[in-house]
N, CA and C atoms of all chains as a GROMACS GRO file, in nm:
protein
  612
    1MET      N    1  -0.090  -0.663   1.354
    1MET     CA    2  -0.073  -0.653   1.208
    1MET      C    3  -0.009  -0.519   1.176
    2GLN      N    4   0.075  -0.517   1.077
    2GLN     CA    5   0.138  -0.393   1.036
    2GLN      C    6   0.173  -0.400   0.886
    3VAL      N    7   0.191  -0.282   0.829
    3VAL     CA    8   0.232  -0.273   0.689
    3VAL      C    9   0.360  -0.190   0.683
    4THR      N   10   0.455  -0.234   0.602
    4THR     CA   11   0.570  -0.149   0.571
    4THR      C   12   0.568  -0.118   0.422
    5PHE      N   13   0.579   0.012   0.391
    5PHE     CA   14   0.597   0.055   0.252
    5PHE      C   15   0.747   0.064   0.230
    6VAL      N   16   0.798  -0.011   0.135
    6VAL     CA   17   0.940   0.001   0.101
    6VAL      C   18   0.949   0.077  -0.031
    7TYR      N   19   1.003   0.197  -0.023
    7TYR     CA   20   1.018   0.281  -0.143
    7TYR      C   21   1.151   0.249  -0.209
    8VAL      N   22   1.145   0.218  -0.338
    8VAL     CA   23   1.265   0.176  -0.410
    8VAL      C   24   1.281   0.262  -0.536
    9HIS      N   25   1.399   0.319  -0.553
    9HIS     CA   26   1.430   0.398  -0.673
    9HIS      C   27   1.541   0.323  -0.748
   10VAL      N   28   1.507   0.277  -0.868
   10VAL     CA   29   1.595   0.189  -0.944
   10VAL      C   30   1.660   0.266  -1.060
   11LYS      N   31   1.786   0.233  -1.088
   11LYS     CA   32   1.852   0.293  -1.205
   11LYS      C   33   1.778   0.250  -1.331
   12LYS      N   34   1.757   0.345  -1.421
   12LYS     CA   35   1.675   0.322  -1.540
   12LYS      C   36   1.719   0.197  -1.619
   13ALA      N   37   1.848   0.176  -1.629
   13ALA     CA   38   1.900   0.064  -1.710
   13ALA      C   39   1.868  -0.072  -1.649
   14HIS      N   40   1.826  -0.074  -1.522
   14HIS     CA   41   1.806  -0.202  -1.453
   14HIS      C   42   1.662  -0.230  -1.414
   15ILE      N   43   1.569  -0.153  -1.470
   15ILE     CA   44   1.428  -0.170  -1.433
   15ILE      C   45   1.380  -0.313  -1.457
   16GLN      N   46   1.406  -0.368  -1.575
   16GLN     CA   47   1.354  -0.500  -1.607
   16GLN      C   48   1.413  -0.609  -1.518
   17GLU      N   49   1.544  -0.600  -1.496
   17GLU     CA   50   1.608  -0.698  -1.407
   17GLU      C   51   1.554  -0.686  -1.265
   18PHE      N   52   1.531  -0.563  -1.222
   18PHE     CA   53   1.476  -0.543  -1.088
   18PHE      C   54   1.338  -0.608  -1.077
   19ILE      N   55   1.255  -0.589  -1.179
   19ILE     CA   56   1.121  -0.648  -1.177
   19ILE      C   57   1.131  -0.800  -1.167
   20GLU      N   58   1.218  -0.859  -1.244
   20GLU     CA   59   1.230  -1.006  -1.243
   20GLU      C   60   1.277  -1.057  -1.106
   21ALA      N   61   1.377  -0.992  -1.049
   21ALA     CA   62   1.428  -1.036  -0.918
   21ALA      C   63   1.322  -1.017  -0.809
   22THR      N   64   1.242  -0.912  -0.823
   22THR     CA   65   1.144  -0.881  -0.719
   22THR      C   66   1.021  -0.972  -0.732
   23GLN      N   67   0.989  -1.012  -0.854
   23GLN     CA   68   0.882  -1.111  -0.874
   23GLN      C   69   0.918  -1.241  -0.804
   24GLU      N   70   1.045  -1.280  -0.818
   24GLU     CA   71   1.093  -1.404  -0.755
   24GLU      C   72   1.083  -1.391  -0.601
   25ASN      N   73   1.121  -1.276  -0.550
   25ASN     CA   74   1.113  -1.250  -0.405
   25ASN      C   75   0.966  -1.252  -0.360
   26HIS      N   76   0.878  -1.195  -0.441
   26HIS     CA   77   0.734  -1.196  -0.409
   26HIS      C   78   0.681  -1.339  -0.393
   27VAL      N   79   0.715  -1.425  -0.488
   27VAL     CA   80   0.664  -1.564  -0.488
   27VAL      C   81   0.701  -1.636  -0.358
   28GLU      N   82   0.822  -1.614  -0.310
   28GLU     CA   83   0.865  -1.680  -0.186
   28GLU      C   84   0.812  -1.607  -0.063
   29SER      N   85   0.804  -1.475  -0.069
   29SER     CA   86   0.765  -1.398   0.050
   29SER      C   87   0.621  -1.426   0.091
   30VAL      N   88   0.532  -1.443  -0.009
   30VAL     CA   89   0.391  -1.468   0.027
   30VAL      C   90   0.372  -1.606   0.093
   31LYS      N   91   0.474  -1.691   0.084
   31LYS     CA   92   0.466  -1.822   0.151
   31LYS      C   93   0.511  -1.816   0.298
   32GLU      N   94   0.570  -1.704   0.339
   32GLU     CA   95   0.622  -1.695   0.476
   32GLU      C   96   0.508  -1.701   0.579
   33PRO      N   97   0.532  -1.766   0.694
   33PRO     CA   98   0.431  -1.763   0.801
   33PRO      C   99   0.409  -1.618   0.844
   34GLY      N  100   0.283  -1.578   0.852
   34GLY     CA  101   0.255  -1.442   0.899
   34GLY      C  102   0.248  -1.338   0.790
   35ASN      N  103   0.289  -1.375   0.668
   35ASN     CA  104   0.277  -1.278   0.559
   35ASN      C  105   0.131  -1.263   0.519
   36LEU      N  106   0.087  -1.139   0.504
   36LEU     CA  107  -0.052  -1.111   0.464
   36LEU      C  108  -0.058  -1.057   0.322
   37ARG      N  109   0.038  -0.975   0.285
   37ARG     CA  110   0.048  -0.928   0.145
   37ARG      C  111   0.194  -0.892   0.116
   38PHE      N  112   0.228  -0.899  -0.012
   38PHE     CA  113   0.362  -0.858  -0.056
   38PHE      C  114   0.344  -0.805  -0.199
   39ASP      N  115   0.276  -0.690  -0.207
   39ASP     CA  116   0.241  -0.634  -0.338
   39ASP      C  117   0.359  -0.554  -0.394
   40VAL      N  118   0.386  -0.573  -0.520
   40VAL     CA  119   0.495  -0.501  -0.587
   40VAL      C  120   0.433  -0.406  -0.688
   41LEU      N  121   0.463  -0.277  -0.673
   41LEU     CA  122   0.396  -0.172  -0.751
   41LEU      C  123   0.497  -0.081  -0.817
   42GLN      N  124   0.462  -0.035  -0.938
   42GLN     CA  125   0.551   0.055  -1.013
   42GLN      C  126   0.478   0.188  -1.036
   43ASN      N  127   0.544   0.296  -1.002
   43ASN     CA  128   0.484   0.429  -1.017
   43ASN      C  129   0.443   0.453  -1.162
   44ALA      N  130   0.317   0.491  -1.183
   44ALA     CA  131   0.263   0.507  -1.319
   44ALA      C  132   0.325   0.626  -1.392
   45ASP      N  133   0.382   0.721  -1.318
   45ASP     CA  134   0.440   0.841  -1.380
   45ASP      C  135   0.591   0.839  -1.385
   46ASP      N  136   0.652   0.745  -1.315
   46ASP     CA  137   0.798   0.737  -1.312
   46ASP      C  138   0.833   0.590  -1.292
   47PHE      N  139   0.865   0.523  -1.402
   47PHE     CA  140   0.887   0.378  -1.400
   47PHE      C  141   1.011   0.336  -1.322
   48THR      N  142   1.092   0.431  -1.277
   48THR     CA  143   1.209   0.396  -1.195
   48THR      C  144   1.172   0.386  -1.046
   49LYS      N  145   1.047   0.424  -1.013
   49LYS     CA  146   1.005   0.425  -0.871
   49LYS      C  147   0.909   0.309  -0.842
   50PHE      N  148   0.939   0.234  -0.739
   50PHE     CA  149   0.859   0.119  -0.698
   50PHE      C  150   0.823   0.130  -0.550
   51VAL      N  151   0.715   0.061  -0.515
   51VAL     CA  152   0.685   0.041  -0.373
   51VAL      C  153   0.656  -0.107  -0.352
   52ILE      N  154   0.714  -0.163  -0.249
   52ILE     CA  155   0.675  -0.298  -0.205
   52ILE      C  156   0.590  -0.279  -0.080
   53TYR      N  157   0.469  -0.335  -0.087
   53TYR     CA  158   0.369  -0.318   0.019
   53TYR      C  159   0.367  -0.447   0.099
   54GLU      N  160   0.434  -0.447   0.213
   54GLU     CA  161   0.457  -0.569   0.289
   54GLU      C  162   0.370  -0.571   0.414
   55ALA      N  163   0.269  -0.656   0.417
   55ALA     CA  164   0.183  -0.668   0.535
   55ALA      C  165   0.212  -0.800   0.605
   56TYR      N  166   0.228  -0.791   0.738
   56TYR     CA  167   0.255  -0.909   0.821
   56TYR      C  168   0.165  -0.906   0.944
   57ASP      N  169   0.144  -1.023   1.002
   57ASP     CA  170   0.053  -1.030   1.117
   57ASP      C  171   0.116  -0.981   1.246
   58SER      N  172   0.248  -0.954   1.246
   58SER     CA  173   0.314  -0.898   1.366
   58SER      C  174   0.448  -0.838   1.326
   59GLY      N  175   0.504  -0.763   1.418
   59GLY     CA  176   0.639  -0.709   1.398
   59GLY      C  177   0.741  -0.822   1.391
   60THR      N  178   0.713  -0.930   1.462
   60THR     CA  179   0.806  -1.043   1.466
   60THR      C  180   0.815  -1.112   1.329
   61THR      N  181   0.699  -1.138   1.268
   61THR     CA  182   0.702  -1.206   1.137
   61THR      C  183   0.756  -1.110   1.030
   62ALA      N  184   0.729  -0.980   1.046
   62ALA     CA  185   0.784  -0.882   0.952
   62ALA      C  186   0.936  -0.880   0.959
   63ALA      N  187   0.988  -0.885   1.081
   63ALA     CA  188   1.135  -0.884   1.099
   63ALA      C  189   1.197  -1.013   1.047
   64ALA      N  190   1.124  -1.124   1.062
   64ALA     CA  191   1.175  -1.255   1.019
   64ALA      C  192   1.197  -1.258   0.867
   65HIS      N  193   1.118  -1.179   0.793
   65HIS     CA  194   1.134  -1.171   0.647
   65HIS      C  195   1.279  -1.139   0.609
   66LYS      N  196   1.341  -1.051   0.688
   66LYS     CA  197   1.477  -1.005   0.654
   66LYS      C  198   1.585  -1.108   0.686
   67GLN      N  199   1.543  -1.222   0.743
   67GLN     CA  200   1.638  -1.331   0.769
   67GLN      C  201   1.622  -1.444   0.668
   68THR      N  202   1.524  -1.434   0.579
   68THR     CA  203   1.498  -1.546   0.487
   68THR      C  204   1.603  -1.550   0.375
   69ALA      N  205   1.622  -1.670   0.323
   69ALA     CA  206   1.718  -1.687   0.213
   69ALA      C  207   1.677  -1.606   0.091
   70HIS      N  208   1.546  -1.602   0.060
   70HIS     CA  209   1.502  -1.530  -0.060
   70HIS      C  210   1.520  -1.379  -0.045
   71TYR      N  211   1.499  -1.326   0.076
   71TYR     CA  212   1.523  -1.182   0.096
   71TYR      C  213   1.671  -1.151   0.081
   72LEU      N  214   1.756  -1.232   0.145
   72LEU     CA  215   1.900  -1.205   0.141
   72LEU      C  216   1.953  -1.215  -0.002
   73LYS      N  217   1.899  -1.310  -0.078
   73LYS     CA  218   1.939  -1.323  -0.219
   73LYS      C  219   1.895  -1.198  -0.297
   74TRP      N  220   1.770  -1.157  -0.276
   74TRP     CA  221   1.716  -1.038  -0.345
   74TRP      C  222   1.800  -0.915  -0.312
   75ARG      N  223   1.829  -0.897  -0.182
   75ARG     CA  224   1.904  -0.780  -0.138
   75ARG      C  225   2.040  -0.771  -0.209
   76GLU      N  226   2.104  -0.885  -0.219
   76GLU     CA  227   2.236  -0.888  -0.284
   76GLU      C  228   2.222  -0.864  -0.435
   77THR      N  229   2.120  -0.929  -0.495
   77THR     CA  230   2.100  -0.919  -0.640
   77THR      C  231   2.074  -0.775  -0.685
   78VAL      N  232   1.991  -0.703  -0.608
   78VAL     CA  233   1.948  -0.569  -0.652
   78VAL      C  234   2.042  -0.458  -0.607
   79ALA      N  235   2.141  -0.490  -0.524
   79ALA     CA  236   2.222  -0.386  -0.458
   79ALA      C  237   2.277  -0.281  -0.556
   80ASP      N  238   2.332  -0.326  -0.667
   80ASP     CA  239   2.395  -0.232  -0.760
   80ASP      C  240   2.295  -0.160  -0.849
   81TRP      N  241   2.170  -0.195  -0.840
   81TRP     CA  242   2.068  -0.135  -0.927
   81TRP      C  243   1.995  -0.018  -0.861
   82MET      N  244   2.026   0.005  -0.734
   82MET     CA  245   1.958   0.113  -0.661
   82MET      C  246   2.010   0.250  -0.705
   83ALA      N  247   1.917   0.343  -0.733
   83ALA     CA  248   1.956   0.481  -0.765
   83ALA      C  249   1.978   0.561  -0.637
   84GLU      N  250   1.917   0.514  -0.527
   84GLU     CA  251   1.938   0.575  -0.395
   84GLU      C  252   1.899   0.470  -0.290
   85PRO      N  253   1.936   0.490  -0.165
   85PRO     CA  254   1.902   0.389  -0.064
   85PRO      C  255   1.751   0.369  -0.050
   86ARG      N  256   1.709   0.246  -0.026
   86ARG     CA  257   1.566   0.219  -0.003
   86ARG      C  258   1.522   0.282   0.128
   87LYS      N  259   1.391   0.311   0.135
   87LYS     CA  260   1.336   0.374   0.256
   87LYS      C  261   1.210   0.297   0.295
   88GLY      N  262   1.202   0.255   0.420
   88GLY     CA  263   1.083   0.183   0.467
   88GLY      C  264   1.005   0.268   0.566
   89ILE      N  265   0.874   0.270   0.553
   89ILE     CA  266   0.788   0.343   0.647
   89ILE      C  267   0.681   0.246   0.697
   90THR      N  268   0.667   0.239   0.830
   90THR     CA  269   0.576   0.142   0.890
   90THR      C  270   0.444   0.207   0.932
   91TYR      N  271   0.337   0.136   0.904
   91TYR     CA  272   0.201   0.182   0.936
   91TYR      C  273   0.130   0.077   1.019
   92GLN      N  274   0.045   0.125   1.109
   92GLN     CA  275  -0.047   0.032   1.177
   92GLN      C  276  -0.176   0.029   1.098
   93ILE      N  277  -0.246  -0.082   1.112
   93ILE     CA  278  -0.363  -0.107   1.028
   93ILE      C  279  -0.491  -0.062   1.100
   94ILE      N  280  -0.564   0.027   1.034
   94ILE     CA  281  -0.694   0.071   1.087
   94ILE      C  282  -0.805  -0.016   1.026
   95CYS      N  283  -0.800  -0.039   0.895
   95CYS     CA  284  -0.898  -0.125   0.826
   95CYS      C  285  -0.827  -0.202   0.715
   96PRO      N  286  -0.867  -0.326   0.687
   96PRO     CA  287  -0.961  -0.403   0.767
   96PRO      C  288  -0.893  -0.461   0.891
   97ARG      N  289  -0.969  -0.468   0.999
   97ARG     CA  290  -0.917  -0.517   1.126
   97ARG      C  291  -0.905  -0.668   1.129
   98GLU      N  292  -0.990  -0.737   1.050
   98GLU     CA  293  -0.996  -0.882   1.056
   98GLU      C  294  -0.881  -0.942   0.976
   99LYS      N  295  -0.804  -1.029   1.037
   99LYS     CA  296  -0.691  -1.091   0.969
   99LYS      C  297  -0.737  -1.168   0.845
  100SER      N  298  -0.859  -1.223   0.851
  100SER     CA  299  -0.911  -1.303   0.738
  100SER      C  300  -0.932  -1.218   0.613
  101LYS      N  301  -0.937  -1.087   0.628
  101LYS     CA  302  -0.958  -1.000   0.512
  101LYS      C  303  -0.827  -0.954   0.450
  102TRP      N  304  -0.716  -1.011   0.499
  102TRP     CA  305  -0.586  -0.981   0.441
  102TRP      C  306  -0.536  -1.101   0.362
  103MET      N  307  -0.560  -0.342  -1.361
  103MET     CA  308  -0.556  -0.324  -1.216
  103MET      C  309  -0.459  -0.210  -1.182
  104GLN      N  310  -0.495  -0.134  -1.082
  104GLN     CA  311  -0.408  -0.026  -1.038
  104GLN      C  312  -0.430   0.002  -0.890
  105VAL      N  313  -0.330   0.066  -0.831
  105VAL     CA  314  -0.340   0.106  -0.691
  105VAL      C  315  -0.317   0.256  -0.683
  106THR      N  316  -0.396   0.324  -0.601
  106THR     CA  317  -0.368   0.464  -0.568
  106THR      C  318  -0.340   0.474  -0.419
  107PHE      N  319  -0.228   0.538  -0.386
  107PHE     CA  320  -0.197   0.570  -0.247
  107PHE      C  321  -0.252   0.710  -0.224
  108VAL      N  322  -0.341   0.724  -0.129
  108VAL     CA  323  -0.389   0.856  -0.093
  108VAL      C  324  -0.325   0.893   0.040
  109TYR      N  325  -0.237   0.994   0.034
  109TYR     CA  326  -0.168   1.041   0.155
  109TYR      C  327  -0.253   1.148   0.221
  110VAL      N  328  -0.282   1.128   0.350
  110VAL     CA  329  -0.370   1.219   0.424
  110VAL      C  330  -0.298   1.267   0.550
  111HIS      N  331  -0.296   1.398   0.568
  111HIS     CA  332  -0.238   1.457   0.690
  111HIS      C  333  -0.352   1.526   0.764
  112VAL      N  334  -0.380   1.474   0.883
  112VAL     CA  335  -0.499   1.516   0.959
  112VAL      C  336  -0.457   1.606   1.076
  113LYS      N  337  -0.540   1.707   1.105
  113LYS     CA  338  -0.514   1.791   1.223
  113LYS      C  339  -0.523   1.703   1.348
  114LYS      N  340  -0.429   1.723   1.440
  114LYS     CA  341  -0.417   1.636   1.558
  114LYS      C  342  -0.549   1.624   1.636
  115ALA      N  343  -0.622   1.732   1.647
  115ALA     CA  344  -0.746   1.733   1.726
  115ALA      C  345  -0.856   1.647   1.663
  116HIS      N  346  -0.838   1.610   1.536
  116HIS     CA  347  -0.946   1.540   1.465
  116HIS      C  348  -0.910   1.397   1.425
  117ILE      N  349  -0.804   1.343   1.480
  117ILE     CA  350  -0.760   1.209   1.442
  117ILE      C  351  -0.871   1.105   1.464
  118GLN      N  352  -0.932   1.105   1.582
  118GLN     CA  353  -1.030   1.001   1.613
  118GLN      C  354  -1.154   1.012   1.522
  119GLU      N  355  -1.200   1.135   1.500
  119GLU     CA  356  -1.315   1.155   1.412
  119GLU      C  357  -1.281   1.112   1.269
  120PHE      N  358  -1.159   1.142   1.226
  120PHE     CA  359  -1.116   1.102   1.092
  120PHE      C  360  -1.117   0.950   1.080
  121ILE      N  361  -1.066   0.881   1.181
  121ILE     CA  362  -1.064   0.734   1.177
  121ILE      C  363  -1.206   0.680   1.165
  122GLU      N  364  -1.297   0.734   1.243
  122GLU     CA  365  -1.436   0.684   1.239
  122GLU      C  366  -1.501   0.707   1.102
  123ALA      N  367  -1.484   0.826   1.047
  123ALA     CA  368  -1.543   0.856   0.916
  123ALA      C  369  -1.481   0.769   0.806
  124THR      N  370  -1.352   0.740   0.821
  124THR     CA  371  -1.282   0.664   0.718
  124THR      C  372  -1.313   0.515   0.729
  125GLN      N  373  -1.338   0.467   0.850
  125GLN     CA  374  -1.383   0.328   0.867
  125GLN      C  375  -1.517   0.308   0.796
  126GLU      N  376  -1.605   0.407   0.809
  126GLU     CA  377  -1.736   0.400   0.745
  126GLU      C  378  -1.721   0.399   0.592
  127ASN      N  379  -1.632   0.483   0.542
  127ASN     CA  380  -1.603   0.488   0.398
  127ASN      C  381  -1.545   0.353   0.351
  128HIS      N  382  -1.456   0.295   0.432
  128HIS     CA  383  -1.398   0.164   0.400
  128HIS      C  384  -1.505   0.057   0.382
  129VAL      N  385  -1.598   0.050   0.475
  129VAL     CA  386  -1.702  -0.053   0.473
  129VAL      C  387  -1.782  -0.048   0.343
  130GLU      N  388  -1.813   0.072   0.297
  130GLU     CA  389  -1.890   0.085   0.172
  130GLU      C  390  -1.801   0.068   0.049
  131SER      N  391  -1.679   0.117   0.057
  131SER     CA  392  -1.590   0.114  -0.061
  131SER      C  393  -1.555  -0.029  -0.103
  132VAL      N  394  -1.535  -0.118  -0.005
  132VAL     CA  395  -1.499  -0.256  -0.042
  132VAL      C  396  -1.615  -0.330  -0.108
  133LYS      N  397  -1.734  -0.272  -0.102
  133LYS     CA  398  -1.850  -0.334  -0.170
  133LYS      C  399  -1.862  -0.288  -0.316
  134GLU      N  400  -1.784  -0.187  -0.356
  134GLU     CA  401  -1.797  -0.135  -0.494
  134GLU      C  402  -1.755  -0.240  -0.598
  135PRO      N  403  -1.822  -0.243  -0.713
  135PRO     CA  404  -1.776  -0.331  -0.821
  135PRO      C  405  -1.634  -0.290  -0.861
  136GLY      N  406  -1.547  -0.387  -0.871
  136GLY     CA  407  -1.411  -0.357  -0.915
  136GLY      C  408  -1.316  -0.321  -0.805
  137ASN      N  409  -1.366  -0.302  -0.683
  137ASN     CA  410  -1.274  -0.273  -0.573
  137ASN      C  411  -1.199  -0.400  -0.534
  138LEU      N  412  -1.068  -0.388  -0.519
  138LEU     CA  413  -0.986  -0.502  -0.479
  138LEU      C  414  -0.936  -0.488  -0.336
  139ARG      N  415  -0.901  -0.368  -0.297
  139ARG     CA  416  -0.862  -0.340  -0.158
  139ARG      C  417  -0.892  -0.194  -0.127
  140PHE      N  418  -0.912  -0.168   0.002
  140PHE     CA  419  -0.930  -0.029   0.048
  140PHE      C  420  -0.876  -0.025   0.191
  141ASP      N  421  -0.744  -0.038   0.201
  141ASP     CA  422  -0.680  -0.049   0.332
  141ASP      C  423  -0.657   0.091   0.390
  142VAL      N  424  -0.686   0.106   0.516
  142VAL     CA  425  -0.666   0.235   0.584
  142VAL      C  426  -0.554   0.216   0.686
  143LEU      N  427  -0.450   0.298   0.674
  143LEU     CA  428  -0.328   0.278   0.752
  143LEU      C  429  -0.287   0.408   0.820
  144GLN      N  430  -0.231   0.394   0.940
  144GLN     CA  431  -0.187   0.511   1.017
  144GLN      C  432  -0.037   0.499   1.041
  145ASN      N  433   0.034   0.605   1.011
  145ASN     CA  434   0.180   0.606   1.026
  145ASN      C  435   0.218   0.577   1.172
  146ALA      N  436   0.306   0.478   1.191
  146ALA     CA  437   0.341   0.433   1.326
  146ALA      C  438   0.423   0.538   1.401
  147ASP      N  439   0.487   0.629   1.329
  147ASP     CA  440   0.572   0.731   1.394
  147ASP      C  441   0.506   0.868   1.401
  148ASP      N  442   0.397   0.885   1.329
  148ASP     CA  443   0.328   1.015   1.328
  148ASP      C  444   0.179   0.988   1.305
  149PHE      N  445   0.105   0.987   1.415
  149PHE     CA  446  -0.036   0.946   1.411
  149PHE      C  447  -0.126   1.043   1.334
  150THR      N  448  -0.072   1.156   1.289
  150THR     CA  449  -0.151   1.248   1.208
  150THR      C  450  -0.144   1.213   1.059
  151LYS      N  451  -0.058   1.116   1.024
  151LYS     CA  452  -0.038   1.079   0.884
  151LYS      C  453  -0.102   0.943   0.853
  152PHE      N  454  -0.182   0.942   0.749
  152PHE     CA  455  -0.254   0.822   0.707
  152PHE      C  456  -0.227   0.795   0.559
  153VAL      N  457  -0.246   0.669   0.521
  153VAL     CA  458  -0.250   0.635   0.379
  153VAL      C  459  -0.373   0.547   0.355
  154ILE      N  460  -0.447   0.578   0.251
  154ILE     CA  461  -0.553   0.488   0.207
  154ILE      C  462  -0.500   0.420   0.081
  155TYR      N  463  -0.500   0.286   0.087
  155TYR     CA  464  -0.441   0.203  -0.020
  155TYR      C  465  -0.558   0.149  -0.102
  156GLU      N  466  -0.585   0.211  -0.216
  156GLU     CA  467  -0.706   0.183  -0.293
  156GLU      C  468  -0.671   0.105  -0.420
  157ALA      N  469  -0.707  -0.024  -0.423
  157ALA     CA  470  -0.680  -0.105  -0.542
  157ALA      C  471  -0.812  -0.134  -0.614
  158TYR      N  472  -0.809  -0.113  -0.746
  158TYR     CA  473  -0.928  -0.137  -0.830
  158TYR      C  474  -0.885  -0.216  -0.953
  159ASP      N  475  -0.985  -0.280  -1.014
  159ASP     CA  476  -0.950  -0.366  -1.129
  159ASP      C  477  -0.930  -0.286  -1.258
  160SER      N  478  -0.961  -0.156  -1.256
  160SER     CA  479  -0.937  -0.072  -1.374
  160SER      C  480  -0.939   0.074  -1.333
  161GLY      N  481  -0.893   0.160  -1.425
  161GLY     CA  482  -0.901   0.304  -1.402
  161GLY      C  483  -1.046   0.350  -1.395
  162THR      N  484  -1.132   0.281  -1.467
  162THR     CA  485  -1.274   0.318  -1.470
  162THR      C  486  -1.341   0.296  -1.335
  163THR      N  487  -1.318   0.178  -1.276
  163THR     CA  488  -1.380   0.151  -1.146
  163THR      C  489  -1.317   0.238  -1.037
  164ALA      N  490  -1.187   0.267  -1.052
  164ALA     CA  491  -1.121   0.358  -0.956
  164ALA      C  492  -1.184   0.496  -0.962
  165ALA      N  493  -1.209   0.545  -1.083
  165ALA     CA  494  -1.268   0.678  -1.100
  165ALA      C  495  -1.412   0.680  -1.049
  166ALA      N  496  -1.483   0.567  -1.068
  166ALA     CA  497  -1.623   0.559  -1.024
  166ALA      C  498  -1.636   0.575  -0.872
  167HIS      N  499  -1.532   0.535  -0.799
  167HIS     CA  500  -1.534   0.552  -0.652
  167HIS      C  501  -1.565   0.696  -0.614
  168LYS      N  502  -1.509   0.789  -0.690
  168LYS     CA  503  -1.525   0.931  -0.656
  168LYS      C  504  -1.663   0.987  -0.687
  169GLN      N  505  -1.748   0.903  -0.744
  169GLN     CA  506  -1.887   0.944  -0.772
  169GLN      C  507  -1.984   0.881  -0.672
  170THR      N  508  -1.934   0.796  -0.584
  170THR     CA  509  -2.026   0.725  -0.493
  170THR      C  510  -2.073   0.817  -0.381
  171ALA      N  511  -2.192   0.785  -0.329
  171ALA     CA  512  -2.248   0.863  -0.218
  171ALA      C  513  -2.157   0.857  -0.096
  172HIS      N  514  -2.100   0.740  -0.068
  172HIS     CA  515  -2.017   0.729   0.053
  172HIS      C  516  -1.887   0.807   0.042
  173TYR      N  517  -1.829   0.810  -0.080
  173TYR     CA  518  -1.708   0.893  -0.098
  173TYR      C  519  -1.741   1.041  -0.082
  174LEU      N  520  -1.850   1.084  -0.145
  174LEU     CA  521  -1.885   1.228  -0.140
  174LEU      C  522  -1.916   1.270   0.005
  175LYS      N  523  -1.982   1.181   0.078
  175LYS     CA  524  -2.010   1.210   0.219
  175LYS      C  525  -1.879   1.220   0.298
  176TRP      N  526  -1.790   1.125   0.277
  176TRP     CA  527  -1.660   1.125   0.346
  176TRP      C  528  -1.583   1.252   0.315
  177ARG      N  529  -1.580   1.289   0.187
  177ARG     CA  530  -1.503   1.407   0.145
  177ARG      C  531  -1.552   1.532   0.217
  178GLU      N  532  -1.682   1.543   0.226
  178GLU     CA  533  -1.739   1.661   0.293
  178GLU      C  534  -1.713   1.656   0.444
  179THR      N  535  -1.730   1.536   0.501
  179THR     CA  536  -1.714   1.520   0.646
  179THR      C  537  -1.573   1.554   0.692
  180VAL      N  538  -1.472   1.510   0.615
  180VAL     CA  539  -1.333   1.526   0.661
  180VAL      C  540  -1.270   1.658   0.618
  181ALA      N  541  -1.339   1.735   0.536
  181ALA     CA  542  -1.279   1.854   0.472
  181ALA      C  543  -1.207   1.946   0.570
  182ASP      N  544  -1.271   1.976   0.682
  182ASP     CA  545  -1.212   2.072   0.776
  182ASP      C  546  -1.106   2.010   0.867
  183TRP      N  547  -1.088   1.879   0.855
  183TRP     CA  548  -0.992   1.811   0.943
  183TRP      C  549  -0.855   1.795   0.877
  184MET      N  550  -0.842   1.835   0.752
  184MET     CA  551  -0.716   1.818   0.679
  184MET      C  552  -0.613   1.922   0.725
  185ALA      N  553  -0.491   1.876   0.754
  185ALA     CA  554  -0.382   1.969   0.787
  185ALA      C  555  -0.318   2.023   0.660
  186GLU      N  556  -0.335   1.951   0.550
  186GLU     CA  557  -0.286   1.997   0.418
  186GLU      C  558  -0.365   1.919   0.313
  187PRO      N  559  -0.361   1.962   0.186
  187PRO     CA  560  -0.438   1.891   0.083
  187PRO      C  561  -0.392   1.745   0.070
  188ARG      N  562  -0.488   1.658   0.042
  188ARG     CA  563  -0.453   1.517   0.019
  188ARG      C  564  -0.375   1.504  -0.113
  189LYS      N  565  -0.294   1.397  -0.119
  189LYS     CA  566  -0.214   1.373  -0.239
  189LYS      C  567  -0.231   1.227  -0.281
  190GLY      N  568  -0.265   1.205  -0.409
  190GLY     CA  569  -0.281   1.068  -0.458
  190GLY      C  570  -0.170   1.033  -0.556
  191ILE      N  571  -0.115   0.914  -0.543
  191ILE     CA  572  -0.011   0.867  -0.636
  191ILE      C  573  -0.054   0.731  -0.689
  192THR      N  574  -0.053   0.717  -0.822
  192THR     CA  575  -0.104   0.595  -0.884
  192THR      C  576   0.011   0.502  -0.926
  193TYR      N  577  -0.010   0.375  -0.900
  193TYR     CA  578   0.088   0.271  -0.931
  193TYR      C  579   0.024   0.163  -1.017
  194GLN      N  580   0.102   0.106  -1.106
  194GLN     CA  581   0.058  -0.013  -1.176
  194GLN      C  582   0.108  -0.135  -1.098
  195ILE      N  583   0.035  -0.243  -1.113
  195ILE     CA  584   0.062  -0.361  -1.032
  195ILE      C  585   0.156  -0.458  -1.104
  196ILE      N  586   0.266  -0.489  -1.037
  196ILE     CA  587   0.361  -0.588  -1.090
  196ILE      C  588   0.327  -0.726  -1.032
  197CYS      N  589   0.304  -0.733  -0.902
  197CYS     CA  590   0.266  -0.858  -0.834
  197CYS      C  591   0.166  -0.828  -0.724
  198PRO      N  592   0.069  -0.916  -0.698
  198PRO     CA  593   0.040  -1.032  -0.781
  198PRO      C  594  -0.040  -0.993  -0.904
  199ARG      N  595  -0.014  -1.062  -1.014
  199ARG     CA  596  -0.081  -1.034  -1.142
  199ARG      C  597  -0.224  -1.087  -1.146
  200GLU      N  598  -0.250  -1.193  -1.070
  200GLU     CA  599  -0.380  -1.259  -1.077
  200GLU      C  600  -0.483  -1.181  -0.996
  201LYS      N  601  -0.593  -1.147  -1.059
  201LYS     CA  602  -0.697  -1.070  -0.989
  201LYS      C  603  -0.748  -1.146  -0.867
  202SER      N  604  -0.749  -1.279  -0.876
  202SER     CA  605  -0.801  -1.362  -0.766
  202SER      C  606  -0.715  -1.348  -0.639
  203LYS      N  607  -0.593  -1.297  -0.653
  203LYS     CA  608  -0.506  -1.283  -0.535
  203LYS      C  609  -0.519  -1.146  -0.471
  204TRP      N  610  -0.615  -1.068  -0.520
  204TRP     CA  611  -0.643  -0.938  -0.459
  204TRP      C  612  -0.772  -0.945  -0.381
   0.00000   0.00000   0.00000
């Protein structure tokens, strides 16, 4: 199991469109085999900053996300709305250890 | 509902002790009223860096965590193991909106 934090900085004028496109991506992503969470979060002090909290049961299922039609559509849709390149940081899971608790 | 990311940088010599103390804190924290998640994560590229992903159903229940006996014990236990001060960043939740999905 692993988690990737995807840090996203969106141009102010495109915040609402970004939220809508990412909600759509969330709905499909949580249906993927091996997906454990796909939380979409907005920084409370800076509404242009988001984090997508992507938990998968393996590196393989996490990598497979980037081949899905919904991810590829999202990537293309949001491309011009980025204020800077996205950054992903991967974490291993200490707690909870049980897959059923994800 | 809100999420706080607590970024923790631990002295290398104390990584294992930090993990054990934080696992204990996790077990009690997920029992708190209003707690939605309390994920403990270790950076895959730098084992001295951790994030605690704390989701609560309100700012009130999130704040109450810091008054619990298990939090206060954890705070005291880990104090000398910090390589730098902890940093918390608060996010509002875009997805999933339904509390039942947390």
